[in-house]
C-alpha positions in Angstrom: 28.6 -166.0 -128.1 27.0 -163.3 -130.3 28.3 -159.8 -130.9 25.7 -158.4 -128.6 26.5 -160.8 -125.8 30.1 -159.8 -125.5 30.4 -156.7 -123.3 33.2 -154.2 -123.8 34.8 -155.1 -120.5 35.4 -158.7 -121.8 36.8 -157.4 -125.0 39.2 -155.1 -123.2 40.4 -158.0 -121.1 41.5 -159.8 -124.2 42.6 -156.5 -125.9 40.1 -156.7 -128.8 38.0 -153.9 -130.2 34.3 -154.3 -131.2 35.3 -154.0 -134.8 37.9 -156.7 -134.4 35.4 -159.0 -132.8 33.0 -158.3 -135.7 35.8 -159.3 -138.1 36.3 -162.5 -136.2 32.6 -163.4 -136.4 32.6 -162.6 -140.1 35.6 -164.8 -140.9 34.5 -167.7 -138.7 30.8 -167.3 -139.8 30.0 -167.9 -136.2 30.8 -166.4 -132.8 33.9 -167.7 -131.1 33.6 -169.5 -127.8 35.4 -168.4 -124.6 38.6 -170.3 -125.3 38.7 -169.2 -128.9 38.1 -165.6 -127.9 41.1 -165.7 -125.5 43.3 -167.3 -128.1 42.4 -164.7 -130.8 42.8 -161.9 -128.2 46.4 -162.7 -127.4 47.5 -163.3 -130.9 45.7 -160.3 -132.2 47.1 -158.1 -129.5 49.6 -155.4 -130.5 52.3 -157.3 -128.7 51.9 -160.4 -130.9 50.4 -159.2 -134.2 52.3 -155.9 -134.7 49.1 -154.6 -136.3 50.1 -150.9 -135.9 53.7 -151.4 -137.1 54.0 -154.3 -139.5 53.5 -152.3 -142.6 56.2 -149.9 -141.5 58.7 -152.6 -140.6 58.6 -154.0 -144.1 60.6 -150.9 -145.1 63.7 -152.1 -143.1 66.6 -153.7 -144.9 67.0 -157.4 -143.9 69.2 -159.0 -146.4 73.0 -159.1 -146.9 75.8 -161.4 -147.8 76.3 -162.6 -144.2 72.5 -163.1 -143.4 71.5 -166.7 -142.9 68.1 -165.9 -141.2 66.3 -162.7 -141.2 63.1 -161.5 -139.5 60.3 -164.1 -139.1 61.9 -166.6 -136.8 62.7 -166.7 -133.1 66.0 -164.8 -133.8 68.2 -163.6 -136.6 71.4 -165.3 -137.7 74.5 -164.2 -139.6 77.6 -166.0 -140.7 80.8 -165.0 -138.9 83.2 -167.3 -140.6 84.8 -170.8 -140.1 81.4 -172.4 -140.2 79.9 -170.5 -137.3 76.8 -168.3 -137.1 75.9 -165.7 -134.6 72.3 -165.8 -133.5 70.8 -162.8 -131.7 67.8 -160.8 -130.9 66.6 -158.0 -128.5 63.2 -157.9 -126.9 61.4 -155.7 -124.4 59.8 -156.6 -121.0 58.7 -153.1 -120.1 55.1 -153.4 -118.7 55.9 -156.4 -116.5 59.0 -154.6 -115.1 57.0 -151.5 -114.3 54.6 -153.6 -112.1 57.1 -156.2 -110.7 60.6 -155.0 -111.5 62.6 -158.1 -110.3 60.5 -160.8 -112.0 59.7 -158.6 -115.0 63.4 -158.2 -115.7 64.4 -161.7 -114.8 61.7 -163.3 -117.1 62.6 -160.9 -119.9 66.1 -162.3 -119.8 64.8 -165.9 -119.6 62.5 -165.3 -122.6 65.2 -163.9 -124.9 67.5 -166.8 -124.0 64.9 -169.3 -125.1 64.5 -167.5 -128.4 68.1 -168.1 -129.1 67.9 -171.7 -127.9 65.0 -172.4 -130.3 67.4 -171.7 -133.2 69.7 -174.5 -132.0 72.3 -172.0 -130.7 74.1 -172.0 -127.4 73.6 -168.6 -125.7 77.0 -167.0 -125.0 76.2 -163.5 -123.9 73.5 -161.1 -122.6 73.2 -157.4 -122.9 70.6 -155.0 -121.6 69.3 -151.5 -122.4 67.6 -149.8 -119.5 65.7 -146.6 -118.9 64.4 -145.3 -115.6 63.1 -142.1 -114.0 65.4 -140.0 -111.9 66.9 -141.4 -108.7 66.1 -141.8 -105.9 62.5 -141.6 -106.8 62.8 -144.5 -109.2 65.0 -146.6 -107.0 62.4 -149.4 -106.7 62.5 -149.9 -110.5 66.2 -149.5 -110.8 67.2 -151.8 -108.0 64.6 -154.5 -108.8 65.5 -154.6 -112.5 69.2 -154.7 -112.0 68.8 -157.5 -109.4 66.5 -159.5 -111.6 68.9 -159.3 -114.6 71.9 -160.2 -112.5 70.2 -163.1 -110.7 68.9 -164.8 -113.8 72.0 -164.4 -115.9 74.4 -165.3 -113.0 72.3 -168.4 -112.1 72.0 -169.7 -115.6 75.7 -169.2 -116.3 75.6 -166.7 -119.3 77.7 -163.6 -118.9 76.1 -160.2 -119.0 78.7 -158.3 -121.0 77.3 -155.0 -122.0 74.4 -152.6 -122.1 73.4 -149.0 -121.2 71.4 -147.2 -118.5 69.8 -143.8 -118.8 67.7 -141.7 -116.5 65.0 -139.3 -117.7 61.8 -137.9 -116.2 59.7 -139.5 -119.0 60.5 -143.0 -117.8 59.4 -142.5 -114.2 56.2 -144.5 -114.7 57.3 -146.4 -117.7 60.8 -148.0 -117.2 62.2 -149.7 -120.3 63.8 -153.1 -119.9 65.3 -154.4 -123.2 67.3 -157.6 -123.1 69.5 -158.9 -125.9 71.0 -162.4 -126.2 73.7 -163.6 -128.5 74.3 -167.3 -129.3 76.5 -169.5 -131.4 75.7 -172.4 -133.7 77.3 -174.2 -136.5 75.7 -172.9 -139.7 74.6 -176.4 -140.7 72.9 -177.0 -137.4 70.7 -173.9 -137.4 67.1 -174.8 -136.6 63.8 -173.2 -137.7 60.6 -173.4 -135.7 58.5 -175.0 -138.5 55.8 -177.7 -137.7 56.6 -179.9 -140.7 55.6 -183.5 -141.2 52.0 -184.5 -140.8 51.7 -186.9 -137.8 54.9 -185.6 -136.1 54.4 -185.3 -132.4 54.1 -182.1 -130.3 56.0 -182.4 -127.1 55.8 -179.9 -124.3 59.0 -179.8 -122.1 60.3 -177.9 -119.1 58.3 -176.4 -116.3 54.7 -177.4 -115.4 52.0 -175.0 -116.5 50.4 -172.6 -114.0 48.2 -169.6 -114.1 51.0 -167.0 -114.1 51.2 -164.7 -117.0 47.7 -165.2 -118.3 46.8 -162.2 -120.5 50.5 -161.1 -120.4 50.5 -160.3 -124.1 47.3 -158.3 -123.8 48.6 -156.5 -120.8 51.7 -155.4 -122.8 49.4 -153.9 -125.5 47.7 -151.2 -123.4 48.7 -148.2 -121.5 49.6 -148.4 -117.8 47.0 -146.9 -115.5 45.8 -146.8 -111.9 44.6 -150.4 -112.2 47.8 -151.8 -113.6 49.1 -152.9 -110.2 46.1 -155.3 -110.2 47.6 -157.0 -113.2 50.5 -158.4 -111.2 49.3 -162.0 -112.0 50.0 -161.2 -115.6 53.7 -161.0 -114.7 55.5 -164.3 -115.1 57.8 -165.9 -112.5 61.2 -167.2 -113.5 63.3 -170.2 -112.5 66.9 -169.8 -114.0 68.1 -173.1 -112.6 65.3 -175.0 -114.5 66.1 -173.0 -117.6 69.8 -174.0 -117.3 68.7 -177.7 -117.5 66.3 -176.8 -120.4 69.2 -175.1 -122.2 71.5 -178.1 -121.9 68.8 -180.6 -122.8 68.1 -178.6 -126.0 71.8 -178.5 -126.8 71.8 -182.3 -126.5 69.0 -182.5 -129.1 71.5 -181.2 -131.7 73.2 -184.6 -131.6 70.0 -186.3 -132.9 67.9 -185.9 -136.0 64.8 -186.9 -134.1 63.7 -183.3 -133.6 62.1 -181.2 -136.4 61.8 -177.9 -134.6 61.9 -176.2 -131.2 59.7 -173.2 -130.2 59.8 -171.0 -127.1 56.6 -170.6 -125.1 56.7 -166.8 -124.5 54.0 -164.3 -125.0 50.6 -166.0 -125.5 52.1 -169.3 -124.3 50.9 -172.5 -125.9 48.5 -170.7 -128.2 51.3 -168.7 -129.8 53.9 -171.5 -129.8 51.7 -174.0 -131.7 50.1 -171.4 -134.0 53.5 -169.9 -135.0 55.1 -173.2 -135.7 52.2 -174.3 -137.9 51.8 -170.9 -139.5 55.3 -171.1 -141.0 54.4 -174.1 -143.0 51.7 -173.8 -145.8 48.5 -175.7 -144.9 49.9 -177.1 -141.7 47.8 -177.4 -138.6 47.9 -178.9 -135.2 45.7 -180.9 -132.8 46.5 -180.6 -129.1 44.9 -182.1 -126.0 45.1 -179.8 -123.0 44.3 -182.6 -120.6 47.8 -184.0 -121.3 49.6 -180.7 -120.3 51.4 -181.1 -117.0 50.0 -178.6 -114.5 51.1 -177.3 -111.2 47.8 -175.9 -110.1 44.4 -177.5 -109.7 41.2 -176.8 -111.6 42.9 -175.1 -114.5 40.6 -174.7 -117.4 41.5 -175.1 -121.1 41.4 -171.3 -121.3 44.0 -171.1 -118.5 46.2 -173.7 -120.1 46.2 -172.2 -123.6 46.9 -168.6 -122.3 49.3 -169.4 -119.5 52.7 -167.7 -119.9 54.5 -169.9 -117.3 58.2 -169.7 -118.0 60.9 -172.2 -118.9 58.8 -174.2 -121.3 59.5 -175.2 -124.9 57.5 -176.9 -127.6 59.4 -179.6 -129.5 58.2 -181.1 -132.8 59.4 -184.7 -132.7 59.7 -187.2 -135.5 56.8 -189.7 -135.1 58.1 -192.9 -133.7 61.2 -191.3 -132.0 59.4 -189.8 -129.0 61.2 -192.1 -126.5 64.6 -191.0 -127.8 63.8 -187.4 -127.1 62.1 -188.1 -123.8 65.2 -189.8 -122.6 67.3 -186.7 -123.2 64.9 -184.5 -121.1 64.7 -187.2 -118.4 68.5 -187.1 -118.1 68.2 -183.5 -117.2 65.3 -184.2 -114.7 62.9 -182.3 -116.9 59.2 -183.1 -117.5 58.1 -183.9 -121.0 54.7 -184.8 -122.4 53.3 -185.5 -125.8 50.3 -183.2 -126.1 49.4 -183.4 -129.7 50.5 -183.8 -133.3 51.0 -181.9 -136.6 48.0 -182.0 -139.0 47.6 -181.0 -142.6 44.2 -179.3 -142.3 45.3 -175.8 -141.6 43.4 -175.8 -138.3 44.5 -175.4 -134.7 42.2 -177.9 -132.9 42.2 -177.9 -129.1 40.5 -180.8 -127.2 40.2 -181.5 -123.5 40.0 -185.3 -123.5 37.1 -186.1 -125.7 35.7 -182.6 -125.8 36.6 -180.2 -128.5 37.1 -176.8 -126.9 38.5 -174.7 -129.8 39.0 -175.0 -133.5 40.4 -172.0 -135.4 42.2 -171.6 -138.8 45.9 -171.1 -138.2 46.0 -168.2 -140.6 43.3 -166.5 -138.7 45.4 -166.7 -135.6 48.7 -165.7 -137.1 47.8 -163.4 -139.9 44.2 -162.5 -139.5 44.4 -159.4 -137.3 43.3 -156.4 -139.3 46.2 -154.1 -139.8 45.5 -150.7 -138.3 45.7 -147.7 -140.7 46.8 -144.9 -138.4 47.7 -141.4 -139.4 50.8 -139.6 -138.1 50.8 -135.9 -137.5 54.0 -134.1 -136.7 53.8 -132.4 -133.2 54.8 -128.9 -132.5 58.6 -128.5 -133.0 60.7 -128.9 -129.8 62.2 -126.0 -128.0 64.7 -124.2 -130.3 68.3 -123.6 -129.4 70.3 -120.5 -130.2 73.8 -121.7 -129.5 75.2 -118.2 -129.7 72.9 -117.1 -126.9 74.5 -119.6 -124.4 76.9 -118.1 -121.9 80.5 -118.7 -122.6 82.3 -121.6 -120.8 83.6 -120.4 -117.5 85.5 -123.3 -116.0 86.1 -126.3 -118.3 87.5 -128.4 -115.4 84.6 -127.9 -113.1 82.1 -128.5 -115.9 83.9 -131.8 -116.8 83.6 -133.0 -113.3 79.9 -132.2 -113.1 79.3 -134.1 -116.4 81.3 -137.1 -115.2 79.2 -137.2 -112.1 75.9 -136.8 -113.9 73.5 -139.8 -113.8 73.8 -140.5 -117.5 77.6 -140.3 -117.8 78.8 -141.6 -114.4 80.5 -145.0 -114.2 78.3 -148.1 -114.5 80.8 -150.2 -112.6 78.4 -150.5 -109.6 75.9 -152.1 -111.9 78.0 -154.4 -114.1 80.0 -155.7 -111.2 76.8 -157.3 -110.0 76.7 -159.3 -113.2 79.1 -162.2 -113.9 80.6 -161.1 -117.1 83.5 -163.7 -117.1 81.5 -166.9 -116.7 82.2 -169.1 -119.7 85.8 -167.9 -120.0 85.3 -166.2 -123.4 85.0 -162.5 -122.6 88.1 -160.7 -123.8 86.8 -157.1 -123.8 84.6 -156.7 -120.6 81.9 -154.2 -119.9 82.8 -150.5 -119.4 84.1 -149.6 -122.8 82.4 -149.2 -126.2 81.4 -152.8 -126.9 82.1 -156.2 -125.4 84.2 -158.9 -127.3 84.0 -162.6 -126.8 86.4 -165.1 -128.3 85.0 -168.0 -130.3 86.7 -171.0 -128.8 88.7 -173.1 -131.1 89.2 -170.2 -133.5 90.9 -166.8 -133.6 87.5 -165.1 -134.2 86.1 -162.5 -131.9 82.5 -161.5 -131.7 81.8 -157.9 -130.7 78.4 -156.7 -129.4 76.7 -153.6 -128.2 73.4 -151.8 -127.6 72.9 -148.1 -128.2 70.3 -145.3 -128.3 70.2 -141.6 -127.3 66.5 -141.1 -126.7 66.9 -137.3 -126.3 68.0 -137.1 -129.9 64.9 -139.2 -130.9 62.7 -136.9 -128.9 64.0 -133.8 -130.7 64.0 -135.5 -134.2 63.1 -139.2 -134.4 64.3 -139.6 -137.9 67.7 -138.2 -137.2 67.8 -139.7 -133.7 67.3 -143.2 -135.1 70.1 -142.7 -137.6 72.4 -141.5 -134.9 71.6 -144.6 -132.8 72.7 -146.9 -135.7 75.8 -144.8 -136.3 76.9 -144.8 -132.7 76.4 -148.6 -132.4 78.6 -149.1 -135.5 81.3 -146.9 -134.1 81.2 -148.8 -130.8 81.8 -152.1 -132.7 84.6 -150.6 -134.8 86.3 -149.1 -131.7 87.0 -152.7 -130.7 88.6 -153.5 -134.1 85.6 -155.5 -135.3 83.6 -155.1 -138.5 79.9 -154.4 -137.9 77.7 -157.2 -139.4 74.0 -156.8 -138.6 71.4 -155.2 -136.3 68.6 -156.2 -134.0 66.3 -153.4 -132.9 63.7 -152.8 -130.1 61.4 -149.9 -130.9 60.0 -148.5 -127.7 57.3 -145.8 -128.1 54.2 -144.5 -126.4 50.5 -144.9 -127.6 50.4 -145.0 -131.4 46.7 -144.1 -131.3 47.9 -140.6 -130.7 48.8 -139.1 -134.1 52.0 -137.5 -132.9 53.3 -140.8 -131.5 52.5 -142.7 -134.7 54.4 -140.0 -136.5 57.3 -140.7 -134.2 57.1 -144.4 -135.1 57.0 -143.6 -138.9 60.0 -141.3 -138.6 61.9 -143.7 -136.4 61.5 -146.6 -138.8 62.4 -144.4 -141.8 65.6 -143.2 -139.9 66.6 -146.7 -139.1 66.1 -147.9 -142.7 68.1 -144.9 -144.1 71.1 -145.4 -141.8 71.2 -149.2 -142.1 71.2 -149.0 -145.9 73.9 -146.3 -145.9 76.1 -148.4 -143.6 75.3 -151.7 -145.2 73.8 -153.2 -142.0 70.8 -155.5 -142.3 68.2 -155.7 -139.5 67.7 -159.4 -138.9 65.5 -159.5 -135.9 63.7 -157.2 -133.5 60.8 -156.2 -131.4 58.2 -153.4 -131.1 57.0 -152.2 -127.7 54.2 -149.7 -127.9 51.8 -148.2 -125.3 54.7 -147.2 -123.0 52.4 -144.5 -121.6 50.6 -143.8 -118.4 47.0 -142.5 -118.6 48.0 -140.6 -121.8 50.0 -138.1 -119.7 53.6 -139.4 -119.4 54.7 -140.7 -122.8 58.2 -141.9 -123.0 60.7 -140.5 -125.5 60.8 -142.6 -128.7 63.6 -145.0 -127.9 64.7 -147.2 -130.8 67.4 -149.3 -129.1 69.9 -150.7 -131.6 71.7 -154.0 -130.8 74.6 -154.8 -133.1 77.1 -157.5 -133.6 80.4 -157.5 -135.4 83.3 -159.8 -136.0 87.1 -159.5 -135.7 89.2 -162.1 -137.6 91.8 -162.3 -134.8 90.7 -161.4 -131.3 94.4 -160.9 -130.4 94.1 -157.6 -132.3 91.2 -156.3 -130.4 91.2 -152.8 -129.0 90.0 -151.4 -125.7 88.9 -147.8 -125.0 91.5 -147.2 -122.3 94.8 -145.5 -123.1 97.5 -148.2 -122.8 101.1 -146.8 -122.9 102.9 -143.7 -121.7 104.3 -141.8 -124.6 101.5 -142.7 -127.1 100.1 -140.0 -129.2 96.4 -139.3 -128.6 94.4 -138.2 -131.7 90.9 -137.0 -132.3 89.7 -138.4 -135.6 86.8 -136.5 -137.2 85.6 -132.9 -137.1 83.8 -131.0 -134.4 80.9 -128.5 -134.9 78.6 -126.5 -132.7 76.5 -129.6 -132.0 74.9 -128.8 -128.7 71.2 -129.8 -129.3 70.1 -132.5 -127.0 73.5 -132.7 -125.4 74.3 -133.8 -121.9 76.2 -130.5 -121.4 73.1 -128.6 -122.3 71.0 -130.6 -119.8 73.5 -130.6 -116.9 74.9 -127.1 -117.2 71.8 -125.2 -118.5 69.0 -127.4 -117.3 67.0 -128.1 -120.5 66.6 -130.3 -123.5 66.3 -128.4 -126.8 67.6 -127.8 -130.3 68.2 -130.3 -133.1 70.4 -133.4 -132.7 73.9 -133.3 -134.2 74.0 -133.3 -138.0 75.0 -136.7 -139.5 76.6 -137.1 -142.8 76.5 -140.9 -143.4 79.0 -140.8 -146.3 81.5 -139.1 -144.0 80.6 -141.5 -141.2 81.3 -144.5 -143.4 84.6 -142.9 -144.5 85.8 -142.3 -140.9 84.7 -145.8 -139.9 86.7 -147.4 -142.7 89.8 -145.3 -141.8 89.7 -146.4 -138.1 88.9 -150.0 -139.0 91.8 -150.2 -141.5 94.2 -148.7 -138.9 93.0 -151.2 -136.3 93.4 -154.2 -138.7 96.9 -153.1 -139.6 98.0 -152.8 -136.0 98.5 -149.0 -136.0 96.3 -148.3 -133.0 96.8 -149.1 -129.3 93.2 -148.0 -128.3 90.1 -146.5 -129.8 87.0 -144.9 -128.2 83.8 -143.5 -129.7 83.3 -139.8 -129.0 79.6 -139.5 -128.1 77.6 -138.3 -125.0 79.4 -135.6 -123.2 81.7 -134.7 -126.0 85.5 -134.8 -126.5 86.6 -134.1 -122.9 84.3 -136.7 -121.4 85.5 -139.3 -123.9 89.1 -138.3 -123.2 88.5 -138.6 -119.4 87.0 -142.1 -120.0 90.0 -143.2 -121.9 92.2 -142.1 -119.0 90.1 -143.7 -116.3 89.8 -147.0 -118.2 93.5 -147.1 -119.0 94.7 -145.9 -115.6 97.0 -143.2 -117.2 96.7 -139.5 -117.8 97.0 -137.4 -120.9 98.5 -133.9 -121.5 96.9 -131.9 -124.3 98.2 -128.7 -125.9 96.1 -125.6 -125.5 92.9 -125.9 -127.6 91.9 -122.8 -129.4 89.0 -123.6 -131.7 88.7 -121.5 -134.8 85.4 -119.6 -135.3 82.6 -120.4 -135.7 83.4 -123.4 -133.4 82.8 -122.4 -129.8 85.0 -123.6 -126.9 82.1 -125.3 -125.1 81.1 -127.1 -128.3 84.7 -128.1 -128.9 85.0 -129.6 -125.4 81.4 -130.9 -124.8 79.6 -130.8 -128.1 78.4 -134.2 -129.4 79.3 -134.2 -133.1 79.2 -137.7 -134.6 81.8 -139.5 -136.7 84.5 -139.0 -134.2 87.0 -141.3 -132.4 89.7 -140.8 -129.9 92.6 -143.1 -130.7 96.1 -143.7 -129.3 99.0 -144.6 -131.6 102.6 -145.5 -130.6 
């Protein structure tokens, strides 16, 4: 297959450019065959290679005293005490959910669960961060995604304990579905997906392989357009009941030392799983025979088998000679397993179909060979300015409060999270609806807090500051439960980076995340980048860097909720308020536009306020705590009352100039909490 013989349509199908194809030919010193072209296409796609973002991501902090595993594995891991590690990661499934909302969301949940399983951890909780266009126009996306998340999590028996939902015009054609999974493992049983040991066997376990999901990674690396609905076969189909069996079988593997590594088959399927496992070990390679792969469809070609993204499959590296021991475990769970190859020491990924060799590629070419893109970011025109003093004075605070509480972005999410089973597993001690969820670690007094956060309006107005504010709010949500923030996982959702203004947003977003995480001593241990959330170059999403965060509380009996608890308690606002109206929900609901600069953030002050609240919580001085964020002080106070089932009586508030009354009530200044004390 020469350069001239490959037409541009074929290259687009595998998401390769002519220059990238030329680089492949130069490195191989020959043209790739059809199977090799498909394998290189999926692993060189933006979705797998991060060729537009990898250089930027190296700027993020990823080390700290609690970090056991940082970026580069299936998920990150941090020590939480008493010999336990929390394993967690967030990932996107945006493009599939835009085309097929139910299956796109369901398989997104299934995929992130398997990432945690591959680390040897038992998944204990799910969270999700969702963005849709306005209702009712986006009802198909909204209802399908919520149903898909609920069905998969409920069936597999993992509680969905937290998340967020926002509605904005920019997500009408490009909904965002980010799923986060948190798991637990003993620190000495944490696994890494490394294909070590020449001659060790490669075992494929779980579901049979079909044609679903072929080119799924490539599909996620381009903009959506009029032909996107034709890519429905690129959307995977999930089976949560089979994944439950797969989960339990993998947990049983922890009782044997016959297994060297476990790797999820996600984006790019078998190609990615084998290449990534081998790529983490110097000079390691693999030889696989696709004729040994169990299939559920007839006449599948080696190309189909290598690129299939059929769900509920794992690759297991088994000690040579102990295959029967591992097969017995999977057989006990009624799961298919097949030895499909072995680890080699030649640095090559060799694919055969019986006696015929169908592909042979250097592992490093697959995993690290994609040319990094050198894009140039150019700042766009500044957003619409805001003259706060030109806003009309607040006329009726009560009526305004009711309108804000009824707005799509602030109204109760009970109708959504009641469709999720958040109590399965009997570990949830702070349920959805507040700042963050808390689960108890059975057999200990430890509690694990978790949350997801991002205000994309802020990021639209100023991506650097908006990213900082996302980190800061996530930390406040963790602290509001009485827990200490430990580490971050992030999901960077942006539009087409080929456009200079979007690449500038990516640069600024990463810089903002790095700055805030360093200031707050929070390492980023895992994450995901989802680009090309754009439709025909006309409906780019807001930059949406979703921050997932975990924290630990030494005694979950001292946990705090957001609801006011006892009549007679004093209710305090900790922190200072300013005329921070830019990008606020008040500005959008009451005045009909998004403008201005996001609230100013002093991270030194933020850290000081956080330490004060955390110390008060640890010493038992607080009955409740709630982050003051979207909607401002009155909305936060109303939420405290609604969650606690009690009211509050406040003295007359007369802010001192230059603080305006509407800003005092509904401004969104950061570094603030509402707490109750006896």
